[in-house]
N, C-alpha and C positions, 0 to 999 in steps of 0.2 A: 314250190311249198310261196305258193300265191293267195294265201289267207288274206284276206282282209275283215274286216270289225262292219259288218253291215248295219249292226244296229247300233244306235248311237247314246242308244242307253247302255248298252255294253261298253262302248267305247268310256264313255262317262264311270262308271262304275269301276273297270283299268285306271280310270285317269283319279280317280278317289285314292286309290293305293297307291300309287307308286308317288302321290303328291305329299301324301302322310309320308312315305319314308324318306323322297327329296328333304324335306322340312327337317325331319328326325335325323338326318347324315348330314346335315351344315352346321355351320357355326355363322349365326347371322351380325352384323358388324354394327358393335355399340356406340353407345355416344363417348366423347374424345374420355378418357381415363387417365389417373395419376401415370407415371412413368413405375418401373417393377421400384425403384430405390425412393418410390410413395413421393416424390418432388413432382409437383403440379409442374406439365411444359407450360414453356412461355409462348405468348402468343404470337412471336415473332423471332426467330435467332438473328443474334448479333451478324453470322455470318453472310458474309456476301448481300445480306439483304433478302433473300430467302429461308423459307419457314425452316426446312431439312439443312442440314450438313453434311455430306456427303462424306462419306472416309477422306478424298483426298484432300477436301476441305480442313478437315479437320486435322491432316498430318500438314496441310500448308501454313496452317495458323500455329501448329508445335514447332513450325520452322525446320522440317524435317528431319530433325530431332533423330528418332530409329534408325536415320537411312544416315548418320553424319560418319563418312572413315570407309564407306561400303560402295562395292562395285551394285549395280541396279537394272535389277531386269525386271521387265515390265512386260504381264500376259494383257493385249491392248487392244482395243479396234474402233468404230465410229460412236462406240455407246460412251467411252470412257473418258466423261469430260467433267469438269467441275460446276459447282452449281451456277457459273457465269457462264458456262458454255464450252469454254477452255479448252483443249484436249489433254486428256493427263500425260501425256508423254512430253506435248507442247511446254505445260509446266514446270516439271521434272526438268526437260533439259536444259532448261533457259535458265534456269536455279545455281547458280556456282557451290551451296549447299551440296548438291548430287553429283554421283557422277555415274548416269544412267549409260550403261554400256549393249542392252542390246531388248531388243523387243522381239514380241511372239505374237502370233495371232490363232486367233480361233476357228470352226466353219465359218462359212460366209466371210471371211476374209480381213483386212486392215481397213479397206470403207464399209463391210457391212454387207456389200449388193451382190457377191456371189451367191447362187443360186444352191438350194441344199445339198447336201450330200456333194457336191462338189468337190474336189482336191483343191488345194492351196499351193500355191507356189513358193517359196523363199522368194523373197526380195527386197531391195533397198528403201525406205522410208524415206520419201522425197521433202516431209517434212522437219526431218533429224536427222536425216541422213546417216542413221543404222541400220544395220540387217533386221528385216522383220521375218523374227526364223518361222515358220508354218507348224503349228498345230494339229493342221488337218490337211495331212498328206503324207509321207512313207512312214511317217510316225508322227503318233500323239500323247506321244508324252517327251519333256524334252530331254535330249542325249547327254553327254557327257559332255560334247563339243558342243553342243548347246548351251551349255553352260561355264564353260571354260573361262569365261572372265565375270561371271554374275555368284557374289557372294549373298545377296537377299534377292526372293523373285516378290513382287507384287502380282496383285491380282487386279483389277477392276474395271470387269463387266456385266455388264449391268442382264442380268437374269429375267426370266416372265414368269415364276414360281411353278413351273408345271415339270415334276421331275424329267422328260422325255427330251428338253428341250437342250440341249449340247453341251454350252455353255459352263455348266457345274462339271459335268463328265470331265470338261478338260482342266477344269480346279484340281478334282480331286488324284489325276494323274500325275498333274504338277507336283503335286503334296507328297505323293507317291515316290518322283525323285527327287525333289529336295529332300526327303527323309534317308533315303540312297548315298545322295551323294554330300550329308552333312549341311547343307546349306540352309537357309532360312528363309520360311513361307512367310508372305505377307498377306493379309486380303484388307482392299481400301471398300471398307463396307459399303450397301446401295440397300432401296427399296426393296422389297417384295413388293411389284405392284400388284398382288391378288390380295395386302394387308397380310397382317402376321395372326390371323387366327384362324381361319379359313381351313381346317381339314378335309380333307374328302379325293374321293377316289377310291381305287383297285391297290390294292399292298403289292408290290417288289417283291418277288418269290427267289431267293440268292443263288437258286439254280438259271433263270432269265436274266440274273444280269448284263448289261453289256454297257456300250460307250452313249445309245438313248435311254439309260436306266441305272445309273450309277452304282447306286445307292438304295438299301433299304425303307424304304419309306413310302407312305400313299402320294399318288398321284399328283395333289394338291399338298402343302406339306406346312404353308407359312412359314419359313426360314428366310434369314436374310444368308445367304451366301458365307459372311464369316458366324452365320451362327451351325451352317450344315460344316464349314471347314472344323470347328469347335468337335462338333459332335462326331465326325466322321473319325476322325483325330483321337477322340478318346476314345469310343467302341470298333477301331479297329478294322473301319470299310476300306482304308489303303495297303498296302502288303508292309510298309513302313511308315511308320509314325515320326513328323517331321517336328521342328522347332517349329511351333507357328504363333503368331502375333498376328491379333485383329485391328485395325483401327475402324473402331466404333462411329456412327453417323451422331450428332445432337441433334433432337428434337423430333426423332421421328416414333411414332409409337403404333400401337401394334395394330388398333384399329383403323390405320393410314391404308386407303389405297391410296394410287398413282395422284389421282384428282385431286386429292389432299396434300401435300406435299411441296408445293408451288414450286415444285421442278420442271423443264421442259422438257416432253418426253421426245429421246430420238431412237430412231427406227434402230429396233436390234438386228430385222434380218429384213428382206425383200416382202416377207410375208407380215412380218406383224410392224406396222404402218404407225400405230395408235395407240394413246396411254388404253385404250380400252381392249387392243388385240389380245392381249394374255388372257381374254375370260373368254372370248371365243374357242380360240387354240385351245386352252382346256378344256369345251365343252364339247370339242367337232375333233380334235386332231386324234382320238383311238380312233376313231370311225374313220375318217380321213384315210389311215393306214392301208384300209383293204379295198381293194380291185373292183371298182364299179360304180362307190361314192363320187358325190359332188359336191365337194367345201369351198367350192369358189375362189382356187386360188387361180391365181392368173385374174383377176377380176377388182373391183376397184375394193371389194370386203371380202377379204379372206377369210377361211375361218367361219364366214356367217351365212354357209348357206348348207342346207342340207336335202343330197337330192340324188338320182339315178336317172338311169334311161329309159323311159317308159312311162315314170311315176304324174299322175294326175295332181298337177300342181294347188288347182283348186282342195281337190276330195284331202289334200294330204295338208297341208296347212289347216283347213279347217280341224281332220282330226288331231293336230299338234296343237290348235288353241283348246279341243276340250278337254286336255289337262290341265288347263286353268291353275298352269304353273307359277307363281308368284313371282311377277318381275320377268316375264318375259313371253311375247307375244307371235307370232309365226304370219307370215303372208305369201302367197304361191308367187313363184319366179317360173321363168325360163331361159335358157340359159345360151344366150348372143352366141357366147364363142365355143360350144358344145353342142350341135343340132340333137335333137331330140328327148337331151336331158333338159329336166326340170326337177320342182319341191317345194321347200317351203326358204324361207329364208328369216330368219332369226335375228329379234333385236331384245337385246339383255341389258337390264339395270344391273350393274355392275355390282348394286348392294343387296339382289334378288338375293333371300336366304335359303340357297338350293343346293345340292351335291353337282355341283358343273362336270366333275366328270363322269356323274353316273349319266346324265343325259347320253351322252358317247351308248350307252344299252339301250336306253328306250330310242333312240334314231338308229343304228341296226338292228334291232328288231322292228320297227315299223317298214324300215325300208326292204329288210327281206320279204319281211309279208306280200309285198308289192311287186316283187319281180321275179322272173321266170331265173331261175338257178338262184341260190340266195347268196349274199357278199362273199360267206366262204369258200361255194365253193366257183366260183368266179376269178379266185386268190390264187396265185403257183401255190408251191409247195416255200418256195424261199419267199415267197412274199408274207406267205402264214408266219413263218421262222421271226421277220420283222414285226409285226403287230402281237407275234408273244412278246417280245422282249420290250415292245413299246406299254403293251396293256400290263406287263408284268409277270405272267404264267401262259400258260395253256388251258387254263379253264373255263374262260367265257364259250369259245365255242361247244365244248362239252356240255355244260350247264344247259345252255339255251336248245341244243339238240333234245335234252334230256327231259325238255318240260318245264325246265325254269324258268320263270319274267324275271325280266328286267328287274323288277322290283324286290323279289325275293333275293337277287346276286348283290342287288346294292345296299341290301341290310344286313348281308351278312359280312359285310366289310366293317360293321360300326366298332366290333372287339380291336379289333385290329388302330380303327381311328384313336380309341379310347386310351389302349396302351401307348400308342407310341406319341399323344399327349403329353403321357406320364413320363416315359421315357427324353423326350426332347427338354423336357423343363431345367435340367440343371445345364443346359446350354444357350439359356436364352440372354439376349444381352440386352434387351427393352424391355 
C-alpha cells in the first residue's frame, strides 16, 4: 500500500475537501462570554490572586464545610495543587478541620513520573505519612479494605480533555465503588485544558468501552471532570450510582483554554509536559497507538511528530502543508533517536478551528500510503485490540480498506457530535 499522490493538484483537491470537513466538525473558540447564569465574569478572581479558582480553592474558602466530621480519602498525584501550587493533600492534611485518612493514586503514580501502562505500587506518602493506595496495579477500583477508613472520597486530578487519558477512567471506577459501599464521592473541579466548547473525534461504541475509554463520548468531549461525573451518574455510565458532590471552580468560562486561566501548568504525565501538550495528544494519540508510527515519545516534543521508517520528510511535510489547514503547519524532521525514521513535525495553534482527533485519520492514511505494509498490517492482533479501544470502535480499518476517505469518515461523526452536545447540556456547570 505505497500509493503516493503524484499530482500536487490532486493533493490540493483532496486537501480542500478535508479542510472543509475539519472546519465543519470543529467548534472555534469565541470571544469571552458571560457564564451560564448570565452574570459577567469578574476580570480577576479574589481567590489567591488568580483568574480561575480551582475546586480545592473554593472548598478552602468554604472552610471545608462539606468535609466536617468525615473521614476523607483523596485521589491525587502531582497535578493536585491549589491555585498557589500547594499540593492538595498538604492543604487538607495541615488543616485541623479535615480528617484526611487515605490517599489513592492513578496511572503514572503519586509524582506522575512513571511510564504509561507501568504498574504502580501502594506506598507511603512522604509528604503526609499516609498510605497511597495504587489504583493502577492489581486493582483499578478502590476495594473495601482501601475504603475502610473513608466516608467521603475526593477526586482532584488534572485531566487533559481526551477520552483515552485514564484519569477519568479512574474517577468513574471510584464513583462506582462509592456507590457500592454507600460512600460519598466529591469532585474538586478543574479546567479542561482544551476548553469547554470543542467537541470532535470518533464516538465510543459501548462494546469497546475499556480503561482507555470508559464512557460513551466523542474523543474530545469539552467537559470538566465534574461535568463528566454528573453526566455519568445520571446516565448510568457506572454499574452503581453514587452520592455525588461537585465543588465548582470560580471564574472558569467554557471558551477558556489553559493559557487563559492564569494558572501554572503541572505536567500530568511524562509526555504531557506543557499546557499545549493536550492539543497534540488529541491530534496524534490515536495514530501513535498503531505499530510503526512515530509521534515523538521520548523527545522534547511528544505527540508533535508524524512519521515512520522510510518516509521522505521533505515530500511529506510539503504534502501536509498542501492541505492548508488553518492554524497547523508542518516542517520536515529526521529522528535522532530512531534511525531511519522521519516525517513531519507539527506546529499547532491551540485556537485552530479543526477537528483535532480527525487529524489522526489523515496521518494514518497518508503514512500508510508511503510505507511497505500499512500501519494496520504492522500492528499485532493484541495491538489492534488496544487501537480499537482507543479509537472507540473497529470501524476505521474497515472503512479505509473499503475505499472511504478520511473526510468521509470524519463527516460521519457529525450526527453523534450534535446529539452529544444536546445530551450533555443538563450537566454543564459553567
